[in-house]
N, C-alpha and C positions, 0 to 999 in steps of 0.2 A: 384309584379313586380317592380324591381328597376328602378328609372328614370335614363335617360342617363345623363351623366356627361356634364356640360356645355362646349361648345367649348373652346378649349385652345386659350388664347390670344396671338397674336404674338407680340413680344416686339418692341416698338418704339425706334429706334436708336439702335437696337440690331445688331448682326453680319450679314453682307452682304453675300448674295450667292457668291461663288467664281468667276463665270463668271462676275457678276455684278461689284464686287470689282476690278477685273482686268481692265475692260473697264474704270471705274472711275478713277482708279489710273493713267492710261496712260493720260486721259484727264487733270486730276488735276496736273500732273508732268509738263506738257506743260504750263498750265496756271500759275503755280507758277513761273517758269522761265520767262515767259512773263511779270508776275506781277512785278517782280523785275526790268525788263527793263522799264516797264511803270512807276515805281516809280522814276527811274533815270530820265526818260524823262520829268516827271513833275517838278522835282527839277531843272533840266537844263532850262526849260522853264521859271520858275520863276525867276531864277538868271539872265538869258539872257534878259528878259523883263524889269528887274529892274537895269540893268547895264548901263554903258555909251554906250553900243551898242544896246540899247533898240530900237532906230530908225531903225537899221538894221534888227532886229526881225520883226518889223511892216512891213517894205518894203518886206521882204521875204514872210511873210504871206499873204500879200496883192497882191503879184505879180500874174498876170493873164497869162494863157497859155491854149491851147487846140485847138479845131476846131470850130470857130464860126459859120461856115456854118451848123453844126450839132446841134447847140445850146449848144455847150460844152466848152465855153470859161470861165473857172472858175479860181479862186484864188487858190494859194497853200492850204490855210486853207479849202476852199470848196472842193477841190480834196481830201483831207484827211478825211473830214467828209462825203461827198457823195459817194466818190470812194472807199477808202481803208476800211471805216467801212462797206460797203457792203459785203466785204470778211468776216469781223467779224460776221455780221448778217447770212451770208450763213453758217458758221460753227455753230453759235448758232441755226440756224434752223434745221441742221443735228442732233445736240445733242438733240434737243426738239423731233424730229422725233424718234431717238433711245429710249428715255425715254417713248415715248408714245407706241412703238412697243414692245420693249423688256425690258425696264427699269422700274423704280419705279412708272410710271404714266400709265402703261399698263392695270391695273385694277382698278375700282373705289375704292376698298377697300384700296389699297396701295397708290392711288393718292390723296384720300380725305384730309389726314392730311397735306401734304406739300402744296397742291393747296390751302386750306383754309388759312394756314399760310402765303403764298405768297400773296393772294388776300387781306388779312387783313394788310400785311406789305406795300401794295400799297395804299390801301384805307385810312388808318389812317394818313399817312404822307400828303396826298393830302388834307384831311379834315383839318388838323392842319394848313397847309399852308393857306387854304381858310379863316379859322377863323382869322389867324394873319393878312392876307392882308386886310380883310374886316374890322377888328377892327381898322387898321392903315390907312384905306382910300386908300389902294394900289390897284395895278392890280392883277386880278385873272389869268392872262395869264400864270403865272409859276406854276400852280397847279401841273402839272405833274413832275416838276423837282425833287423833293425828292423821287420819287416812286421806283427807280431802285436800285438794288444791283450790284456792281462791283466785280464779282468773282475773277478776277485776281489780283486786288489791295488787296482784302480781303486775298487771299492766300499769297501774298507778305508779308503782315503783320504777318501771322503766320510764314513765313520762317524767318523773321527778329527777331521775338521774340522767335523763337526756341521751339514751342510746339510741342507735340507729339499727336496731335488731332486724336482720333480714326477714322477709315475709315467711320463709319456710321455718324458721325458728319460732316465730310467733304462732304459726299454724300448729306446729307440734305441741307447743305449750297449751293452745286451745283444745287440741284433741285429747291431751292428757286430762285437761279439766273436765271435758265432756264425759269421758269414761268414768272419771272420778265421780262426777254428779250421779251417773247411773248407779255406780257401786253405793254411793251414799243413800240413795232413795231406797235401794233394795235392802240395805242394812237398817234403816229406819222402819221399813215396812215389816221386816221379818223379826228384828230383835228388840224394837222399841214399841211394840204393839201391846196396849193394855187389854183389859177384858173385853172380848168381842161382843158386839151387839149385832147379831147375824141379820135381823131385820133391817137395820140401818145399812150394813155392809151389802146386803142383797140389793137394797135400793140404790147404793152408789154404783154397783156393777150394772144395774138396769139403766142408770143414767149414762154410764159409759157406753153400753150397747147402743142406746138411742143416739148417742153422739157419733158413733161409728156409722150407723145407718144414714144419718144425715149427710156425713161426708161420702159414704158410698153412693148415695143417690144424688150427689152434687147439689144439695139444698144450700142456698146462700141466704144471707141475712143475719145480722148480729142479734136480732131479736129472738131468734131460735137458740143460739149458742150461749148468750150471756146468762139468761135465767136458768137454762140447763146446767151450765158449768157452776153457778153458784149453788144450785140445789145439789149437785153431785159432791161439790166441796163439803157442803154442811152435812150431807148423809155420811161421807167419809169420816169427818170430824167426830160425829156421834157414834161411829161404828167402833171406835177404839183404835183404828188404824190412823197414822198421822196424816192430817189433812193435806199435806204437801203432796202426798202420793197421787191424789187426784189431779193435781196440777201437771206432773210429769206424765201421767196416763193420757190425759187430753192432748198434751203435746205430742206424744207418739202417735196418736190417732189421726192428728191433722195431716192432711196430704201435702207433700212437699214437691210433687211433680205437677207441671202445668198441663192443662188440657188445651186442645186446639182452640185458639182465639183468646186465651187467657194471658194477660200481661204477667201475672204472678200467681203462684199457687196460694191456697188458703194458709198453709203454714207460713210462707214468706210474708203475706199481708199481715197476719196476726203478729208475727215476730217484729216486723216493721213498726206496728202500732204499739206493741207492749214492751219492747226491748228498752226504749228510753225510760219508761216508768218503772220497769223492774230495776234497771241499773242506777237510775238517778232518784228514785223515791223509795221503792219497796226495800231493797237491800240496805241503803243508808238508814232508813228509819229502824229497821231491825237491829242494825249496829248500834244506833243510838241508845236503844233500850237493852242491848245485850252486853255491850262492851263497858258499861259503867261500874266497874269494880272498884272497891276501895284499896288504894295503894298505900301501903305503910312498910317500914322496915320489917316488921314481923310478918306481914302478908307476903312480901317478896322472899323473905327467908323461907317460909313454908313451901314455896314453889320448888325450892331446891333440896328441901329436907324431907318432904313428904312424897311417898312413892307414886301417888296418882298424878299430881302436877308434874312431877319430875319425868314420869313416863311420857307425858304429852310432849314436854320440851324435847326430850331426847328423840321421840318419834318424828316430830316435825323437822328438827335441825339435822339430825343424823340419818334417821330412817328413810326419809324422802330422797336424800341424796344417794344413799347406798341402794336403795331399791330401784329408783329410776335410772340411775347411771348404769348399774350393773345389769338390770333388765334390758336396757337399750343396747349395751355392748353385747351381751350374750345373744339377744335377738338378731343383731346385725351379723355376729360372727357365724351364727348357724343358719342364716338365710342368705339369699342372693343379694342382700342390700350392701351397698358400699357407701362410705361417708362422702359427702360432697367435698372434693379436693380443695375447694376454697375455704372450708371450715375445718376445725380440729376437734378432738374429744374434749378439749378444755371448754369448748362452747356448750357441749352436752352437760358437762359438769356444772357450768354456771347455770344453765336452765334447771338442772335437777335441784340445785340449792334454791333457786327462786321458787320452785314448786312446793318448797317447805312452808310458804305462806299459806295457811289453811284457815283463814279468818272465819268467813260467814258460816259455812257448813259445820266447821269445827266447834263454833260457838253453839250452833244448834243442836248438834249431837251431845255436846257438853251439858247443855240444859236438860236434855232428855235423860242422860245417863246419871246426872246428879241434880235432881230437880230442887232440892232443899239443902240448907245447911251450909257450913263453911267450905265443905269439899267442893261444891258447885262454884263457889266464888274463887277458890284456889285454881280450879281447872280453867276457869275463864282467864285468870291472870296468866297461867302457863301458856294458853293459846296465844295472848297478846305478846308475851315474852318471846316465845317460840317463833312466832310469825315476824316479829321485829328483828330478831337475830338472823333469821333466814333472809330477810330483806337486806339487811346491812352486809352480810357475807356475799350475797348475789351481786349487789351493787359494786362491791370491790372487784369481783371476778369478771363482771360483764364489762365494766368500764376499762378494764386493762385491755380488752379486745375491741374496743369501740372504733379504733382507726380501721380495722379490717371490716367491721360492720358498716361504717360509713361508706367505704368504698363499694361494697356489694349493694348497699341501699342506693347509692347514686347510680350504679349500673342498672339496677332493676327499675328505677323510676325515670331514667333519661328518656325524654320524649322530643327529639329535635324537630320532628315535623309537626308537632302540636296537634295530632289527630286523636288524643286521648288514650292511645294505646302505647305502653313503653316500647321503645325500639327493640329491646332484646326479644320481644315476642314476634318481631317481624323479620328476624334474621333466619334465613334457611328454614329449618324445622326447629321449633322451640323444644327444648328438652323436656322430657316427661317428669312428672312429680316424683317424689318428694318423700315418703315416709317408709319406704320399704321396697321389696323386690317383687 
Protein backbone atom coordinates (compact mmCIF):
# COMPACT_ATOMS: atom_id res chain seq x y z
CA UNK A 1 0.00 0.00 0.00
CA UNK A 2 1.46 3.31 -1.07
CA UNK A 3 1.93 5.98 1.57
CA UNK A 4 -0.09 9.15 1.19
CA UNK A 5 1.89 12.02 -0.27
CA UNK A 6 2.87 14.73 2.19
CA UNK A 7 0.48 17.68 2.30
CA UNK A 8 1.31 20.39 -0.20
CA UNK A 9 2.88 23.43 1.37
CA UNK A 10 1.23 26.73 0.66
CA UNK A 11 3.63 29.42 -0.54
CA UNK A 12 4.68 32.20 1.76
CA UNK A 13 4.25 35.51 -0.10
CA UNK A 14 2.40 33.69 -2.87
CA UNK A 15 -0.61 34.88 -4.85
CA UNK A 16 -3.34 36.32 -2.62
CA UNK A 17 -6.94 35.15 -3.03
CA UNK A 18 -8.84 37.61 -5.21
CA UNK A 19 -11.29 38.89 -2.52
CA UNK A 20 -8.41 39.40 -0.07
CA UNK A 21 -6.35 41.19 -2.70
CA UNK A 22 -9.20 43.57 -3.58
CA UNK A 23 -9.79 44.46 0.08
CA UNK A 24 -6.10 45.05 0.74
CA UNK A 25 -5.63 47.03 -2.48
CA UNK A 26 -8.37 49.47 -1.45
CA UNK A 27 -6.85 49.92 2.02
CA UNK A 28 -3.32 50.36 0.69
CA UNK A 29 -4.41 52.83 -1.99
CA UNK A 30 -5.80 55.15 0.68
CA UNK A 31 -2.75 54.63 2.91
CA UNK A 32 -0.38 55.45 0.05
CA UNK A 33 -2.08 58.77 -0.71
CA UNK A 34 -2.28 59.51 3.01
CA UNK A 35 1.37 58.59 3.40
CA UNK A 36 2.40 61.18 0.81
CA UNK A 37 0.36 63.81 2.68
CA UNK A 38 1.97 62.61 5.92
CA UNK A 39 5.42 62.98 4.39
CA UNK A 40 4.60 66.50 3.26
CA UNK A 41 3.24 67.38 6.73
CA UNK A 42 6.43 66.15 8.41
CA UNK A 43 8.60 68.21 6.04
CA UNK A 44 6.45 71.31 6.63
CA UNK A 45 6.68 70.80 10.41
CA UNK A 46 10.47 70.59 10.30
CA UNK A 47 10.83 73.64 8.05
CA UNK A 48 8.31 75.66 10.07
CA UNK A 49 9.80 74.79 13.47
CA UNK A 50 13.30 75.73 12.28
CA UNK A 51 12.30 78.90 10.45
CA UNK A 52 12.04 82.48 11.79
CA UNK A 53 8.38 81.61 12.41
CA UNK A 54 9.30 78.82 14.82
CA UNK A 55 7.82 80.75 17.74
CA UNK A 56 4.49 80.92 15.91
CA UNK A 57 4.62 77.14 15.46
CA UNK A 58 5.15 76.67 19.21
CA UNK A 59 2.34 79.10 20.07
CA UNK A 60 -0.15 77.33 17.79
CA UNK A 61 0.86 73.87 19.04
CA UNK A 62 0.52 74.96 22.68
CA UNK A 63 -2.73 76.93 22.25
CA UNK A 64 -5.46 75.50 24.52
CA UNK A 65 -9.17 75.21 23.77
CA UNK A 66 -12.02 72.90 24.68
CA UNK A 67 -14.57 72.44 27.45
CA UNK A 68 -12.78 72.74 30.82
CA UNK A 69 -15.90 71.66 32.74
CA UNK A 70 -15.70 68.27 31.00
CA UNK A 71 -11.96 67.94 31.54
CA UNK A 72 -11.30 68.60 27.86
CA UNK A 73 -9.17 71.76 27.88
CA UNK A 74 -6.37 70.51 25.61
CA UNK A 75 -3.64 72.11 23.52
CA UNK A 76 -3.74 71.83 19.74
CA UNK A 77 -0.93 69.27 19.95
CA UNK A 78 -2.86 67.18 22.46
CA UNK A 79 -6.08 67.39 20.46
CA UNK A 80 -4.26 65.91 17.47
CA UNK A 81 -2.62 63.18 19.57
CA UNK A 82 -5.56 62.26 21.81
CA UNK A 83 -8.43 63.19 19.53
CA UNK A 84 -7.52 62.78 15.87
CA UNK A 85 -5.36 59.70 16.47
CA UNK A 86 -8.40 58.04 18.07
CA UNK A 87 -9.86 58.02 14.54
CA UNK A 88 -6.62 56.47 13.25
CA UNK A 89 -6.82 53.72 15.87
CA UNK A 90 -10.53 53.21 15.15
CA UNK A 91 -9.65 52.45 11.53
CA UNK A 92 -6.74 50.27 12.70
CA UNK A 93 -9.12 48.36 14.99
CA UNK A 94 -11.49 47.72 12.10
CA UNK A 95 -8.62 46.46 9.93
CA UNK A 96 -7.42 44.19 12.73
CA UNK A 97 -10.96 42.83 13.18
CA UNK A 98 -11.20 42.20 9.44
CA UNK A 99 -7.86 40.38 9.44
CA UNK A 100 -8.99 38.25 12.39
CA UNK A 101 -12.37 37.38 10.88
CA UNK A 102 -11.82 37.10 7.13
CA UNK A 103 -8.18 37.97 6.50
CA UNK A 104 -4.73 36.50 6.99
CA UNK A 105 -5.11 36.19 10.78
CA UNK A 106 -8.31 34.15 10.72
CA UNK A 107 -6.62 30.77 11.14
CA UNK A 108 -3.58 29.82 13.24
CA UNK A 109 -1.81 28.41 10.18
CA UNK A 110 -1.92 31.66 8.20
CA UNK A 111 -1.57 33.90 11.24
CA UNK A 112 1.49 32.19 12.74
CA UNK A 113 4.13 33.59 10.41
CA UNK A 114 3.16 37.29 10.31
CA UNK A 115 2.33 37.31 14.02
CA UNK A 116 5.69 35.77 14.96
CA UNK A 117 7.47 38.19 12.62
CA UNK A 118 5.62 41.17 14.09
CA UNK A 119 6.20 40.11 17.70
CA UNK A 120 9.92 39.62 17.03
CA UNK A 121 9.89 42.98 15.24
CA UNK A 122 8.60 44.57 18.43
CA UNK A 123 10.63 42.62 20.98
CA UNK A 124 14.10 43.02 19.42
CA UNK A 125 13.95 46.84 19.03
CA UNK A 126 12.71 47.16 22.62
CA UNK A 127 15.55 44.90 23.82
CA UNK A 128 18.19 46.85 21.86
CA UNK A 129 16.85 50.12 23.24
CA UNK A 130 17.01 48.71 26.78
CA UNK A 131 20.58 47.49 26.26
CA UNK A 132 21.68 50.83 24.82
CA UNK A 133 19.98 52.87 27.53
CA UNK A 134 21.32 50.64 30.31
CA UNK A 135 24.86 50.70 28.95
CA UNK A 136 24.77 54.49 28.74
CA UNK A 137 23.12 55.01 32.10
CA UNK A 138 19.97 56.39 30.48
CA UNK A 139 16.25 56.01 31.14
CA UNK A 140 14.32 52.89 30.17
CA UNK A 141 11.12 54.91 29.76
CA UNK A 142 11.38 54.94 25.97
CA UNK A 143 11.69 51.19 25.45
CA UNK A 144 8.46 51.05 23.44
CA UNK A 145 9.28 53.95 21.07
CA UNK A 146 11.05 51.91 18.32
CA UNK A 147 8.51 49.07 18.30
CA UNK A 148 5.91 50.28 15.78
CA UNK A 149 5.84 50.30 11.97
CA UNK A 150 4.18 53.22 10.14
CA UNK A 151 2.40 51.63 7.18
CA UNK A 152 1.40 54.97 5.61
CA UNK A 153 4.94 56.35 5.68
CA UNK A 154 6.31 53.04 4.35
CA UNK A 155 3.86 53.05 1.45
CA UNK A 156 4.72 56.68 0.72
CA UNK A 157 8.37 55.65 0.41
CA UNK A 158 7.37 52.89 -2.03
CA UNK A 159 5.41 55.43 -4.06
CA UNK A 160 8.31 57.89 -4.11
CA UNK A 161 10.86 55.30 -5.23
CA UNK A 162 8.31 53.88 -7.72
CA UNK A 163 8.59 50.19 -6.95
CA UNK A 164 6.17 47.58 -8.29
CA UNK A 165 6.06 45.60 -5.06
CA UNK A 166 3.86 42.47 -5.50
CA UNK A 167 0.54 42.43 -3.66
CA UNK A 168 1.67 39.65 -1.30
CA UNK A 169 4.65 41.70 -0.06
CA UNK A 170 2.43 44.74 0.49
CA UNK A 171 -0.13 42.56 2.29
CA UNK A 172 2.57 41.10 4.54
CA UNK A 173 3.74 44.63 5.39
CA UNK A 174 0.13 45.63 6.16
CA UNK A 175 -0.35 42.60 8.42
CA UNK A 176 2.86 43.41 10.29
CA UNK A 177 1.64 46.97 10.79
CA UNK A 178 -1.80 45.81 11.98
CA UNK A 179 -0.26 43.53 14.62
CA UNK A 180 2.14 46.36 15.52
CA UNK A 181 -0.80 48.72 16.03
CA UNK A 182 -2.46 46.23 18.38
CA UNK A 183 0.79 45.85 20.31
CA UNK A 184 1.18 49.63 20.48
CA UNK A 185 -2.32 50.22 21.84
CA UNK A 186 -1.85 47.48 24.46
CA UNK A 187 1.45 49.06 25.53
CA UNK A 188 -0.16 52.50 25.71
CA UNK A 189 -3.08 51.15 27.74
CA UNK A 190 -0.93 49.14 30.18
CA UNK A 191 2.29 51.12 30.56
CA UNK A 192 1.28 54.72 29.86
CA UNK A 193 -1.81 55.01 32.00
CA UNK A 194 -1.81 57.80 34.59
CA UNK A 195 -3.77 57.82 37.85
CA UNK A 196 -7.05 56.09 37.15
CA UNK A 197 -10.44 57.71 37.58
CA UNK A 198 -12.53 54.58 38.07
CA UNK A 199 -15.86 56.40 37.64
CA UNK A 200 -14.83 57.70 34.23
CA UNK A 201 -13.29 54.33 33.31
CA UNK A 202 -16.51 52.57 34.31
CA UNK A 203 -18.46 55.02 32.16
CA UNK A 204 -16.18 54.34 29.21
CA UNK A 205 -16.66 50.59 29.56
CA UNK A 206 -20.43 51.13 29.85
CA UNK A 207 -20.29 53.12 26.60
CA UNK A 208 -18.41 50.30 24.90
CA UNK A 209 -20.97 47.79 26.23
CA UNK A 210 -23.80 49.85 24.73
CA UNK A 211 -21.80 50.09 21.48
CA UNK A 212 -21.53 46.29 21.45
CA UNK A 213 -25.27 45.82 22.11
CA UNK A 214 -26.16 48.21 19.29
CA UNK A 215 -24.02 46.10 16.97
CA UNK A 216 -25.36 42.86 18.39
CA UNK A 217 -28.97 43.87 17.75
CA UNK A 218 -28.14 45.30 14.31
CA UNK A 219 -29.11 48.88 15.18
CA UNK A 220 -28.26 51.20 12.31
CA UNK A 221 -27.94 54.97 12.11
CA UNK A 222 -24.96 57.24 12.69
CA UNK A 223 -26.97 59.31 15.19
CA UNK A 224 -26.63 56.42 17.66
CA UNK A 225 -22.93 55.76 17.18
CA UNK A 226 -21.36 59.20 16.76
CA UNK A 227 -22.59 60.73 20.07
CA UNK A 228 -21.91 57.45 21.88
CA UNK A 229 -18.41 57.24 20.39
CA UNK A 230 -17.55 60.82 21.36
CA UNK A 231 -18.87 60.30 24.90
CA UNK A 232 -16.90 57.05 25.26
CA UNK A 233 -13.75 58.75 23.99
CA UNK A 234 -14.19 61.66 26.46
CA UNK A 235 -14.76 59.28 29.38
CA UNK A 236 -11.71 57.23 28.38
CA UNK A 237 -9.60 60.39 28.24
CA UNK A 238 -10.77 61.48 31.71
CA UNK A 239 -10.20 57.99 33.12
CA UNK A 240 -6.43 58.32 32.80
CA UNK A 241 -6.23 55.68 30.06
CA UNK A 242 -5.03 57.11 26.75
CA UNK A 243 -8.06 58.14 24.74
CA UNK A 244 -6.94 56.29 21.59
CA UNK A 245 -7.76 53.02 23.39
CA UNK A 246 -11.43 53.91 22.95
CA UNK A 247 -10.90 54.15 19.20
CA UNK A 248 -9.35 50.73 18.76
CA UNK A 249 -11.92 49.16 21.12
CA UNK A 250 -14.82 50.47 19.02
CA UNK A 251 -13.06 49.30 15.87
CA UNK A 252 -12.79 45.78 17.27
CA UNK A 253 -16.47 45.80 18.24
CA UNK A 254 -17.74 46.83 14.81
CA UNK A 255 -19.03 43.87 12.79
CA UNK A 256 -16.93 43.02 9.72
CA UNK A 257 -19.12 40.26 8.25
CA UNK A 258 -22.16 40.97 6.09
CA UNK A 259 -25.69 39.87 6.90
CA UNK A 260 -28.09 38.66 4.26
CA UNK A 261 -29.11 41.59 2.08
CA UNK A 262 -26.20 43.80 3.15
CA UNK A 263 -23.83 45.18 0.54
CA UNK A 264 -21.17 45.91 3.15
CA UNK A 265 -20.63 45.31 6.85
CA UNK A 266 -20.77 48.16 9.41
CA UNK A 267 -16.99 47.89 9.80
CA UNK A 268 -16.43 48.14 6.06
CA UNK A 269 -18.80 51.12 5.73
CA UNK A 270 -17.17 52.92 8.66
CA UNK A 271 -13.67 52.24 7.36
CA UNK A 272 -14.65 53.40 3.86
CA UNK A 273 -15.98 56.64 5.36
CA UNK A 274 -13.23 57.34 7.91
CA UNK A 275 -10.11 55.87 6.28
CA UNK A 276 -9.56 58.83 3.91
CA UNK A 277 -10.03 61.26 6.83
CA UNK A 278 -7.69 59.23 9.04
CA UNK A 279 -4.95 58.89 6.42
CA UNK A 280 -5.33 62.27 4.76
CA UNK A 281 -6.22 64.57 7.68
CA UNK A 282 -5.90 63.05 11.16
CA UNK A 283 -2.44 61.48 10.90
CA UNK A 284 -0.87 64.34 8.88
CA UNK A 285 -2.17 66.92 11.38
CA UNK A 286 -0.70 64.88 14.21
CA UNK A 287 2.60 64.76 12.33
CA UNK A 288 2.45 68.50 11.70
CA UNK A 289 2.41 69.22 15.44
CA UNK A 290 4.57 66.29 16.57
CA UNK A 291 7.44 66.34 14.08
CA UNK A 292 8.38 70.00 14.51
CA UNK A 293 11.66 69.53 16.38
CA UNK A 294 14.50 72.02 16.37
CA UNK A 295 17.35 70.73 14.24
CA UNK A 296 20.84 71.98 15.06
CA UNK A 297 24.31 70.52 15.11
CA UNK A 298 24.14 70.17 18.87
CA UNK A 299 20.70 68.52 18.76
CA UNK A 300 21.81 66.04 16.08
CA UNK A 301 24.90 65.27 18.07
CA UNK A 302 22.78 64.51 21.14
CA UNK A 303 20.88 61.90 19.14
CA UNK A 304 24.04 59.83 18.75
CA UNK A 305 25.67 60.60 22.09
CA UNK A 306 22.69 60.35 24.45
CA UNK A 307 21.53 56.81 25.32
CA UNK A 308 17.77 57.32 24.94
CA UNK A 309 17.67 58.72 21.38
CA UNK A 310 20.56 56.48 20.32
CA UNK A 311 18.57 53.48 21.55
CA UNK A 312 15.61 54.62 19.42
CA UNK A 313 17.74 54.91 16.27
CA UNK A 314 19.37 51.50 16.85
CA UNK A 315 15.99 49.96 17.62
CA UNK A 316 14.40 51.24 14.41
CA UNK A 317 17.29 50.75 12.00
CA UNK A 318 18.79 47.53 13.36
CA UNK A 319 16.22 46.06 15.73
CA UNK A 320 13.36 46.00 13.25
CA UNK A 321 15.50 44.32 10.59
CA UNK A 322 16.88 41.65 12.90
CA UNK A 323 13.53 41.03 14.59
CA UNK A 324 11.30 40.78 11.52
CA UNK A 325 13.76 38.98 9.25
CA UNK A 326 14.86 36.40 11.81
CA UNK A 327 11.30 36.00 13.10
CA UNK A 328 10.05 35.39 9.56
CA UNK A 329 12.88 33.01 8.67
CA UNK A 330 12.55 30.94 11.83
CA UNK A 331 8.76 30.82 11.61
CA UNK A 332 9.00 29.63 8.00
CA UNK A 333 11.75 27.17 8.91
CA UNK A 334 9.74 25.49 11.66
CA UNK A 335 6.33 25.54 9.96
CA UNK A 336 5.07 24.15 6.67
CA UNK A 337 5.54 27.50 4.93
CA UNK A 338 7.82 27.74 1.91
CA UNK A 339 8.89 30.93 0.23
CA UNK A 340 7.29 31.83 -3.08
CA UNK A 341 9.82 30.57 -5.66
CA UNK A 342 9.49 33.83 -7.60
CA UNK A 343 10.86 35.74 -4.60
CA UNK A 344 13.97 35.51 -2.44
CA UNK A 345 14.86 36.12 1.20
CA UNK A 346 16.45 39.36 0.02
CA UNK A 347 12.88 40.60 -0.54
CA UNK A 348 11.97 39.80 3.06
CA UNK A 349 15.13 41.63 4.15
CA UNK A 350 14.14 44.74 2.17
CA UNK A 351 10.67 44.62 3.69
CA UNK A 352 12.15 44.24 7.17
CA UNK A 353 14.29 47.34 6.63
CA UNK A 354 11.23 49.25 5.37
CA UNK A 355 9.37 48.29 8.57
CA UNK A 356 11.96 50.32 10.48
CA UNK A 357 9.93 53.41 9.54
CA UNK A 358 8.16 53.97 12.85
CA UNK A 359 6.93 57.51 12.45
CA UNK A 360 3.37 58.11 13.76
CA UNK A 361 3.01 55.68 16.66
CA UNK A 362 6.69 56.06 17.60
CA UNK A 363 6.22 59.82 17.94
CA UNK A 364 3.06 59.26 19.99
CA UNK A 365 4.77 56.86 22.39
CA UNK A 366 7.79 59.18 22.53
CA UNK A 367 5.52 62.01 23.69
CA UNK A 368 4.00 59.75 26.35
CA UNK A 369 7.38 58.44 27.55
CA UNK A 370 9.09 61.86 27.61
CA UNK A 371 6.31 64.45 27.94
CA UNK A 372 8.57 67.38 28.85
CA UNK A 373 12.14 68.59 28.53
CA UNK A 374 14.91 68.19 26.00
CA UNK A 375 14.83 64.38 26.23
CA UNK A 376 11.47 64.35 24.45
CA UNK A 377 12.75 66.57 21.65
CA UNK A 378 15.85 64.41 21.22
CA UNK A 379 13.74 61.25 21.06
CA UNK A 380 11.51 62.86 18.41
CA UNK A 381 14.62 63.74 16.41
CA UNK A 382 15.80 60.14 16.82
CA UNK A 383 12.48 58.84 15.44
CA UNK A 384 12.85 61.11 12.41
CA UNK A 385 16.49 60.15 11.82
CA UNK A 386 15.85 56.43 12.36
CA UNK A 387 12.82 56.43 10.07
CA UNK A 388 14.67 58.39 7.37
CA UNK A 389 17.65 56.04 7.57
CA UNK A 390 15.40 52.98 7.31
CA UNK A 391 13.59 54.54 4.34
CA UNK A 392 16.85 55.24 2.46
CA UNK A 393 18.26 51.76 3.09
CA UNK A 394 14.97 50.12 2.07
CA UNK A 395 14.87 52.21 -1.10
CA UNK A 396 18.29 50.92 -2.11
CA UNK A 397 17.45 47.28 -1.35
CA UNK A 398 14.01 47.27 -2.97
CA UNK A 399 15.02 49.19 -6.08
CA UNK A 400 17.68 46.56 -6.78
CA UNK A 401 14.88 43.98 -7.07
CA UNK A 402 12.42 46.16 -8.93
CA UNK A 403 12.85 44.32 -12.25
CA UNK A 404 11.59 41.14 -10.58
CA UNK A 405 8.79 43.06 -8.88
CA UNK A 406 7.75 44.66 -12.17
CA UNK A 407 7.47 41.23 -13.84
CA UNK A 408 5.39 39.80 -11.00
CA UNK A 409 3.23 42.91 -10.89
CA UNK A 410 2.50 42.72 -14.62
CA UNK A 411 1.62 39.01 -14.30
CA UNK A 412 -0.69 39.75 -11.38
CA UNK A 413 -2.51 42.62 -13.08
CA UNK A 414 -2.74 41.43 -16.71
CA UNK A 415 -6.40 41.41 -17.78
CA UNK A 416 -6.53 40.54 -21.49
CA UNK A 417 -10.30 40.01 -21.59
CA UNK A 418 -10.97 43.28 -19.69
CA UNK A 419 -13.48 41.66 -17.34
CA UNK A 420 -12.05 43.34 -14.24
CA UNK A 421 -10.47 40.14 -12.89
CA UNK A 422 -6.76 39.52 -13.61
CA UNK A 423 -6.16 36.57 -15.92
CA UNK A 424 -3.96 34.83 -13.36
CA UNK A 425 -7.06 34.20 -11.23
CA UNK A 426 -8.88 32.52 -14.11
CA UNK A 427 -6.26 29.89 -14.92
CA UNK A 428 -7.14 26.43 -13.67
CA UNK A 429 -7.20 26.76 -9.87
CA UNK A 430 -5.74 29.92 -8.42
CA UNK A 431 -2.97 29.29 -5.93
CA UNK A 432 -3.79 29.75 -2.28
CA UNK A 433 -2.46 32.54 -0.20
CA UNK A 434 0.16 33.78 1.14
CA UNK A 435 1.62 34.12 4.68
CA UNK A 436 2.04 30.70 6.10
CA UNK A 437 1.21 27.04 6.00
